[in-house]
N, C-alpha and C positions, 0 to 999 in steps of 0.2 A: 720108447716113443709107441704111442699106436695114434691112426688116424680121429680125427675131431670130425664132428656128426653135428649138424644145426639144423634145429625144425623149429615150427611156427605152431605158438598155443594159439590163447584167442588175442592176446596181447597184440602191440606193433614191435617186438622185442623178439629174435630169434632166444630159443634154451637151446643153447652150447653140452655137445655130451661126448663122453671119453664112446670106443664104439662098443665095450663091453656094459653102459649105461652104468657103471659104477660111481660116476664124477658125472656132478650138470652143475653150470652157470646161467645164471636166464637174470640176466638185468633189468630191471625194473625204474620205473620212472610216474610221476605224474601232474601236470601243467594246468593250472586251474585259475584262470582270468576271468576277473572281476572289474562290473563297473556298476554302482549305484548310485542316487538320487533320491531326497527325501525331502517335502512337502505337506502344507498343514500344518508345522506345529506352529504353536503358539510362545514358544521360544527360539527366534531367529539365529540363535547357535546350531539348532538343527535340521534347520534347512539346508541342505547342502548336497553335492554329489562330488564324489572320490571313483579313484580306479584304484589296484589291488593287487597282487596274487595273491588269492585263495592260499594255495598249497606250490611250491616249487620240490618238488619231490626225487630223489635220486635215491640207488640202491641195486642191492643183488641180493637174489634167492637162489641156494642149491638145493644135491646132495652128494653126501661122505657117504660111498656103501650104499644100503638099501635100509638104512631104518637112521640114519641122520642126518635132520635137513639144519639150514641156517638161514638167516634171514639180516638182514641188514638195513636201513634204511636213513637217510640225512634230509630235513626241510628247510629249506633257503630262501625262503618266503619270510619280507618281514624285517629287511635287508640285517637278516641274524641266520646263527645253523645251531638246529638242535635236534638229537637225536631222536629217532621216535622204535619202531620196532628192532629191536637187535640184542638175536637171541638164536641159542641151537634147543632144536627138536629132536628127541627120539620117538618114534612112532610105529605103530605095525604097517605092514602093507595095504597099500591103495588098494590092493584086490579085495580086501576083507569086506564083509557086509557092516557088523560093526566093526569100528573103529578107533582105537588111541594116540595119545598124543602129549608127552610131558616134555613144557616148555621152561629154560632158564635163560635169564636176562632181561632186558629192559622189554618190556610188555602191552599190547592195545590190550585192556583190560575186555574182559564179556560182561554186558551191561543192558540190556535191553534192546531189543531192534535196532530203534536209530543210530544208539551211541555205538553198538557193536558192527555195525555198518559203516565202513569206509568213504569218507568225505566225496567220494568220482560214483559213487553207488545209491549213496543220500539221492531221494526223487524230489530233493528241494536243493535248494542252493545253500541250504542250513540245516543241524540235526534238530527237534523240537527242542519243546522246554524241557519236557524230563528228560529228558537225552545230557541236553548242556549243565542244567542244576541242580538235578536230584544224583547227586555224584560224590564220591570220592573227593578232598581237599586237593590232591597227585591231580583230579582228572581226568583224563584217559590213556594216558602211558604210566607203568612203575614199572620199578626193576625188582622181580622176585621169579617166582615159580608159579606155573600152572599146571592143571593135570583136565585131559578134555578128553571124556569119550561120545559116540555119535553114532548114530545108525542113519538108514535112509531118511526119516522122518522125526528125529529126535537127534537131543545132542545136551551133554548136560560138563559144566564148566565147572572148575574151585581153584583159587590162587589165594596167596599169599604173596604181600609185596610191599617193598616200603616203598623212599622219594623213589621220584627218575634218577636219569643221570646227570646227576647235576655237581656234581664235585666236592657240596657240603660234609664233611665230616669231622665239626666242634662237637657236632652233638647230634643225638638217637635219632635217627628217622620218622617221620608217621608211617605207622604200621594200618593195615588194611587187609582185611578177607575178604574174599566178594564171590558171588556163587550165583548161579543162573540155569536152569531148564525150560527145553522149552519142547514141544511135542506136536505132531500133525495129526488128530487122531482120524483126517481126512487128508490122503495124499492121492491127489489121481494126477494123470495128464490135463492138462491147465483147471485145475479144482483142486484148493486147499483149504484146510483149517486151520487153525495158528494160537496154541494156548502156550503161554508162558509165564516166569515169575523169576526174580532176579531180589538179593539183599546184600549188602554191604555192611560194615564197621571198621570201623577206624581210630589210632589212640594216637592222637597230635602229638610231634616232639617240641617240648619247651618254647624250642625257638619259633613257635606261631602263637606270637602275642592276639593277632586281631582274625578271627575264622571269618566275617564282613565277604560278603562276596557279590559283582557286579556281574548282569544277564543280559544276553543281548535279547532283544525282539522284536525288531524290524531288519535284523539285518546284520551283518557279523562285522561289515566298516564304515558303518555310522558310530563311532566312538562316546557322542554325545550322547543316543538313545541306547538307554540301558535299564534297567529296572532293578533299585537297591537294593540289599536287605541291609544296610548300615552297617555299623561296628558291633562289632562280634567279641567282646569280649572277656579272656577267662575261663576260654572252651577249652576243654579236655581231649575231645574225641565227637563221633556223631554215629549215626546210623542209620540206614534206609534201604526202602523197599518199594520193590516196582511192581505191576502186571502187566501183560500184554495180551490182549484177541484180534481176531483180523481172520482172512480168510478172501481167498480170489475164485472167481469163475471167468472161464475164458480167456477173456481182455480187459478185464475189470479187477481192481483189489482196493482191499476197504483194511485199516490198522488203524485201531485206539492202543496208548499205551500214557499212563499213569504213575504219577508213585511223589512217595512223602521223604521228608530226610527231618530226622531230630537231633539238633547239635546238643551236646552235656557242657553244662556251664557250670562251672566249681560254685559251690555254694551260692546257687540259683536255681532256678524251673531250668527244664529243659526250651529251648526254641525250636519251633520247625518253619520247614517250605516244604509245597504241593504244588505239584502242575502235572498237567494233563493232556493229551492232544488225540485230536481225531482227524486221519488223515485219508484219499481215496484217488485213484488215478486209472485210467482208460487209456489203453491203444486203440488210434482210429485207425491206423495199420495190422491191425489182431494179431499182433505179440502179445507173450502170454505175462503174466508179470515177473516182474524181475525180482525174484525171490529163491535164496535156497532153501529147502525142506531140511539139511543135515546140518545146519546152521542156526537156523534161523535168523536168516540177514538178506537184505537186498543185497541184490548182485546187479550186474551187468545185462541187458535183458539179449535174447537173442534174436538179431537181428532180421530176418526175412530174406528182404530185396534192399539189398548197400548203396548206398548211393555209388558207391566205385563198381559198384555192377551195372547200375544204370536205374535201380531204383527210387523209391522215394525216400529208403531209411524209414527210419520206425516211428511215429507221433505219436505222443504221451499228452492226455488233458490232467491235470491235479489239482487236487484242494485240499486245505489243509486249517481247523482252528484251533487254536491252543491258549493255553490263559496259565499264568507262573503266580501265588502265592508267597508275597513274605509277609504276611500281615502275622504273623504267629508272634513275629519281634517288636519291639517298643516300637523300633524306627525303619520296620520295615515297607517297601510299597508292590505295588500289587500290577497285574497287566495282564490284555490278549491280541493274539494276532488274528488277521480270517486273511491265506495268503489262498492265491490263485495264480498256476503256472502252466508253463509247456515245457516239455522237453522234447526234444529233436536229435534221433540218435542216427548219427550217416553209417554207423557202423556201432558192433558191441562197445570197443573204445573212444568213441571218439561224440560228443555231444556239446549241442547248444542249449538253453535253457534262459529263462525268462522270470520272474517269477515277481510280481503286483501285491502288495502288502497292506491293509487299514488296520495301525494299531493304536493300542488304547493303551496308554501306564498313567500310574498314579503313585505321587513321590513322595517322601516325608522329609525327604536332607535335601540341602542345597546343592546344586545348581537348578534346581529343576523344583519347585516343591509346589505340586499342589496337582489334579490330571490332567492330561495334554493328549492329543492323536493326532493323527496323520496320516499321508501315505507314503508310500516306496515304493521308487520298480530296480529293479538286481537283473543282471544278465552275466551270462558266464557262455566262456568259450574251455572245452576240456578234453585233452588231450593223455590216454590212461594206455603206457606201456609195460 
């Protein structure tokens, strides 16, 4: 028997540790609660308000010895239970300037600034069109092997994965290889310049009969508001690539992303989808942008004076313009959205958000054929621990 020590990290849950530090256990989770309403559409079915949990996540992470780590998380939103991150990893000591890690299990894929950031860290209620659309069919999580190397201002990763943890073993998985790298040629206190790129290639399982996709544009919770690719039959796989460029000075930041996905169809020409976005933000209360130079992702900001200490918290104004185009497909749609947002961080892990989105979509498939536009207003209360 050894004493059990507890210390507080950056979240709202303690890190439990053995006295010698050889074993640690940290409960972790996210609660993201949303409300959203849409008006102005020429189709009445799209104009409605709805509520829901974007994420109800519970899990744990920890260390066994000095080098072996583990993570397990499950999501309980949408009246279902989904296993998300569930892996073990072997890595270099955290004190190393250049670090490496090898992970095996159900992995969160590394693909772009928005897509590689957690939903609780992205500056908007939803990821941009590049992150949600220019992606392997499996999406954000898949079971396999990943290697990561990183320095203070760069990183690179490579993964090979099958399907996620779905229990379907009657046919082979869809296999994907994903690579990403970023470098910050300018890396100073309250100043950075970000350059990055990523690519993937995948081979579909025989069980994939239709590779079509439905992509959100005016918010996650209005399921009537989507850009449709139309059916894609006979697809054997796809490949995609994307780029990232951005930077920050003082309390301001700007980030642009774009990408293209090519879907290979048996006995026919490839079809393609493209997306891009540009976004920015400014902290009225003087905080630095919420950005990690080691992994090229958004993270929680360091709040200078939290509400719980009598301060104002951190207040951030954000804006984004994004486009998505499926018109490389016979029945593909297209659309764009402009978003204005406000983030209020009571402390680094409690956030209130509001996003106003003006959207414009064109669809070539029922039930919403033609061009339509309107406005959506969404809000979120968020706690991360």
